[in-house]
N, C-alpha and C positions, 0 to 999 in steps of 0.2 A: 397833871404830870404823873407818869408812871414812876412810883417811888423805887421800884426794883431797878429801873434803868439808871437811876442816879447813884446807885451803890457801885463803887468800883470793884470789879472782880479781882480776886487775888490771883496773881500769876507767879509761878516759880520759873526762874530763868536758869536753864541748863546750857553750859558751854561745852562743846566737844573739843577737847584739847589734843586728841591724837586718834588716828584711825588704824595705826599699826605700830609695831615695835620701834622702827627707825624713823618715825614721822618727825617733821620739823618741830622745833621748840618755839620758834618766834611767833607763829599764829596763836599758839596757846597763851603766850605772854601778852599778846595784844588783847585777847579776850579777858585775861586776868585783870589787866589794868583798866580797860575801857568798857567791858561788857556788862557791868552792873550785875554780876552773876550771883546766884545763890549757890551753884555747884559748878565746879570745873571737873570734867570727867575724862580720864585718859583710858581709852580702850586700845590695848596693845598686844593682845594675845590671840594666836591662832594655832591650829594643829601643828603647823610647821614650827612656829616659834616656841611652842611648849616642848617639842622634841629637842630643839636646840638648847633650851633651858635644862632639860634633863642631861644632855651631854655635859653642860657646864657644871652641874651639880655633881656629876660623877667624878670630876677632877678636883672639886673642893666643896665641902659641905656648907660653906658660907656663900656659895654662888647659886645660880639658878633663878634669879629674878631678872627683870628686864635690864638689858645692858645700858639703857639710857636713864634708868631710874635715878641715879645719883645726880646727873646733870639736870634733869627736870626738877627734882626737889630743890636743889641749890638755887635754881632760877626762880621758882614760883613761890617758895615758902615766904620770902620777905613780902611779896605782893599779897599773899593770902593774909598775912598778919595785918597789913594795912587795910585791906578791903573787906575781910571777914567772910569770904565764901568758904565752902567746904570742898574737899577733894575726895573723889571716889575713883579707884583705879584697879585694874587687874594686873598691874606691873609686878605683883608678887610672884607671878608665874608658878613655878614649882617650889618656891621657897619664900612665901610671904613673911614668915617669921624673921628671916634674915633681912628682908627689905624693911620690915618694921624697925628692927634694931638700927639699921643704917639711917632711916628717917629720923629716929630719935637722936642719933649722934650728929647728924647734919644740923638739926634744930639747935642742939647745944652749941655747936661751932658758930652758928649765926646769932647766938644770944636770943633765941626765941623761946620764951618760957611759957609754961602752962598749956602746951600743945598736946591734945589728946589724940593718940594714934591707935586705931583699931586694926588688928590683924585677923583676917577671916580665913579659917582653915576648915578642913572637913571633906575636901574634895578628893583627897588621897584614898583610893579604895583598892590599892594593890592587894592587900590581904584578902579582901572580899572576892576579887576577880580571880586570883590565882587558885587553880584547882576547880574552878566552876566549869559547867558543861556548856557555856555560851559559845556561840559561833560569831565570827566577825561579820558585821553587816555588809561590808564591801565585797569580800571574797567568798564568804560562806565557809571558810576554813575553821576548823575547830580550834578554839583558843588554846586548849591544852597541848596542841601540836607545837606551840611556840613557848611553852611554859618556861623553858630554860633560858630563853632570850629576853623575856619580858623584864623591863626595868622600871616601868611606872604605869599607873592607871589612875586617871583623873576624871572624876564625874563633873558634869556641868551642873553646878548648883544654881538655885534661883535667887530671888530678891530678898528672901526673909532674913538671911544673915546680915545683909547690908542694912536693911531697915533696923534690925536690932542694934547694930553698931551705932547708927545715927541716933536711935532712941537713947542710947547710953551716953550721948554727948560727944561722939567722935568728931574731930575736925578733919581727920584723914582716915579713909577706909581703904586698906590695902588687901586686895583679894588675890586668890589664886585662880583656879579654873571656875569661873561662873559664866553663865550665858551672857553674851554681849548686851542684849537688851536689858538684862537684870541690873546692869550698872546704872541705868537711867530709871528703871522702874522702882528700884529700892528707895531712892530719894523721894519719889512721888508718893509712894505708900506712906513713908514717914511724914511728909509735909501735909498731906491731905487726909491722912487717917483712913485711906481706902481699905476696905475689906479684901483680903487676898482670896476670898471665894466669890467676889463679885467679878464674874468672868468677863463681862463686857469691859469693866474698867481695867482688868488685867490685859485684855486684848488691846485696849487703847494705849496703855502704858508700854506694851510690847511694840506697838507701831512706833511710838515716840523713840524708843531705844533703837529700833531698826533703822529709822530715818537718820539718826544722829551718830550711830556707832562708828561709821567710816569717816567721820569728820569731813575733810575737804571734798569727798566724793559728791555730796549733795549740794555743795556750793560751787561746782564747776570743774573740780578736778576729776579725772577719769571720764569726764563727759566730753571734753573738747575734741573736736575733729575738724581742723581748719578747712574752710570752704563749705562745710556742712553745718557744723555747730561751733561757731566762733565764740571764744571766751576771752575777754580782755584781762591782761595783767595777771596771768597765772603765776608769775614770779613773786607776786605779793598776795597769793591766794588767802582769802579770809575764811576762817573756819566758822561753822554754823552755830547759831544760838537757837535753842528751842524755848519758846514761851508757852507754858502749859497752865491751864486753869484746872479747877477742881473737877470739872466734867471730863477731863482728858482730851479736850481740844488742843491742837498743837499749831503754833505759828512758827515757821522757820524763817530766820533772818540771818544777817551777818553785819559786821561793823561797817559803817559808812567809810568810804575811801579805800577799802581793801579790794583786791582783785577777785575775779571769779564772778559768779552770779547764782542767785537762787530763783529758779523759775519753775513753772509747772513741769517742764520737760526734765529738768534735773531731778525733781522730786519723783516723777514717774519712773525714771531709770533706777533710782535708789530704792523705791518701793518694791520693784521686782527683783532687785539684786539678791542672788542666792536664795530665792524663794521657789520651791518646787511646786507647791500647790497653794495659791493665795488664800484658799478657803480653809486650809488646815496647816498652819505653820506651827510645828511642834516645838514648844519651849518648856522649861522646867515648871513655869508658873501657870501656863495656860496653853490651850491649843487656839492660836489666834486666827482670826478670819479677816483678811484684808480685802475681800471681794467687793465690798460696798464702800470702800474708802473714796471720799470726795476731795478733790483738790481745787482750791480757790485762790486765785491771785489777788492779793489785797493791795499791792503796789510794787514799786521796784524793790526787788530782793526781799519780798515778804509774801509767803505762801502759807495758807491754812490747810490743814488736813484733818478731816473728821470721818466718822463712820466705821471705825474698826470695831470688831466684836470679838467674842471669845466663847469657848466652851470648856468644861472641866479639864484640868491639867492631866497629862498622861500618868499612868501608874508606874512608869519606868523612867529612869534617867539615862541619858547617853553618856558613855564613858570613852575617853580617848585612851587607847592602850598603846604605849610606846615599847618597841622591842628592837633589839639589834638584828640587822638584816644584811650583814656583810659590809663590804667596802666598795667605794667607787674610785676608780683610777681614771684620770682625765688628762688629756693633752690637747693643746691648740697650737696651730701654726698658720701663718699667713703666706699667701702667694699673690704677686702683683704682676701687671704687665699683660702683654698679649698672650692668650692661651692660659690665663690664670685658673679658670674653672677646670679645664682639662687636666692641668698639672695637679690641682688639689684633689680631683677624683682619683687620679693615679696614686697619689700619696695615701689616700684612704684605703685603696686596694692593697697597697704594700703593707700597711699596718695590719690589716686582716690576715694576710699571708704570714707575716712574721709572728703574730700571736699564735696562729695554728701550728707553725713550725716549732715554736718554743714550748708548746704544750700548755699554754695558759688556759686554764679552765674558766670559761666565761659564762656566767648565768644570763647576762643580757648585754648586748653590744649595740651602740648607737654611733654611726659615722655620718656626719652631716656637714653641709656647707652653710655657715651662718649667713642669713640674709637671702638664701636661695631655697633650701629644702629642709631647714632645721625645724620648722614649725609644722609643716603640712606634708613633708616627704616629697619624693620626686614626682608623684602623681600630679601635683599642682605647680611644679617648678618650671614648666615649659613656657615659652613665649615672653620671657622677661629680658631677653637679650643676654649678651655675654659681658658681665661686669669686668672692669679693669683690675679689680682686686677682690679677693675672697679669703675667708678664714675657715680652715678646716678644724673641726672639733671631733675628737674621738673619745668616747666615754664608755666604760664597761663596769658592770656590777659583778664583783667576784667575792670569794669567800674570805680572803685574808688580805691584810695590809701588804704583804710581800707581793702578792699577785697584782694588787692595785698599782704598786710602784712599777711593776714590770710593764703594765699597760701604758702608763705615762712615759716611761723610758723609751718605748718604741716610737712614740711621736717625736721625742727629742732626737732620736737617731736619724730622722728624716733630713736633718741638716746636711749630712754627707752621704746618706744612703737612699735618698729619695730624689724626686725631680728637682730641676733647677729653681733657684730663687726663693726657697723657703726661708722664713725668718720670724722673729718675735714669738718664740716658743714659750708657752706657759704650761706648767704642770701642777696638778692638784690631786691629792689623795685625801679622802675623808671617810670616816665611818658612817654607815647608813643607820640612822635611827628611824625606823618606819613607824607609821601610826595607822591603826585601824580602830574601828569602833565596835562596842558591844552595848547592850542594854542591861541594866540591873534594876531590881525593885528599889523604889525611892526610899524605902525604910531602911536600906542598908547604909545610908549615910545621912549626916545631919551637920549643919554649919556650927562651927565653934569660934567664938569671938574672944580674943584676948586684947585687953586694953593696956597700952603703954602710955607714959606721960613724959614729955620732955621738960 
């Protein structure tokens, strides 16, 4: 008998508790109660949500963390105390310190004592970015051309700070801007003692994080397409569990009895999700190579992934720079009955004329019919017939709130100054916090861990 085969391999179980800021709480609670987890990981931050968080922090210095942070913590902390798993999350957004204090207060209210909460900061590089000669990666525009509008700059940190927090005994690690895979890689480095210069292990850990970071996507959400890719019981979608051994092999599963599915196809789609070059996926911890990843179906809702590699990490870190970029004024109105599309198009033309006559300076104007040409424009709108009802949307980007209000008001005026049968007007005015990216040398930032105790 091969003695090596009789030794049970050590496996760390990672539960994906969220894939975006407003994700469902219930699947995470199912994992917390029944997943036999070592870690429950909430990935809730994107460029859009970090911009929204910056807006919130501008209104109050105690805001700027994930809007569902309190609800998630109140729901999951009692289960964590019973089951003993640890929590890692980027729900701190642009204010992880405030989120840490809130978690501390919630634990106190729930009579949970001895809870160690780590707050990970260091991603705020506004001082380093302001005045630099960098150019935005997306537009090529010089960053200093926006210097007066910039409100925040957050670097994508890697896994080292998370690992340090766990080494210090943290039960909960609350991060700001870290890379999504780092939320999963950090616990694995901590658990298995991986060297962070073992580039193949870093590549495998990055694959694990990439596969799990979007939660329900890999277990059938965002995958379903009725008649082509049928998925059962999406209303009770089960979030994925990652079973990882010390070599970095990954098995993805979900709880029995939950909806969705984990198949080779769901894993292939997630593997390629947001990947430009599978051979060179740039992350703070490694340049990962997914080109030789192998997918093996082990049984129903059990899929193994192996074969990721890596090469030395890049010398720079990506930074999301948020800046004020004017306002958007928007109005919507519905038309129904015979000739609805023709009347809605006329209404859009009227708004264009009225804005020009009123002298509203518009930087960008979009007039579309939702469900007909709002996604792909009129070029692809033909041949779908004439629907019985349609909704007109007019949106403009302008310099001031007053101009944005004028745009929305012109849509409302269609009630009595436009074609027949308009109704259900909705108006919206919002400030635009735009986000672009720059690169900075990685030595311009470093993670800072602060420990709190409830």
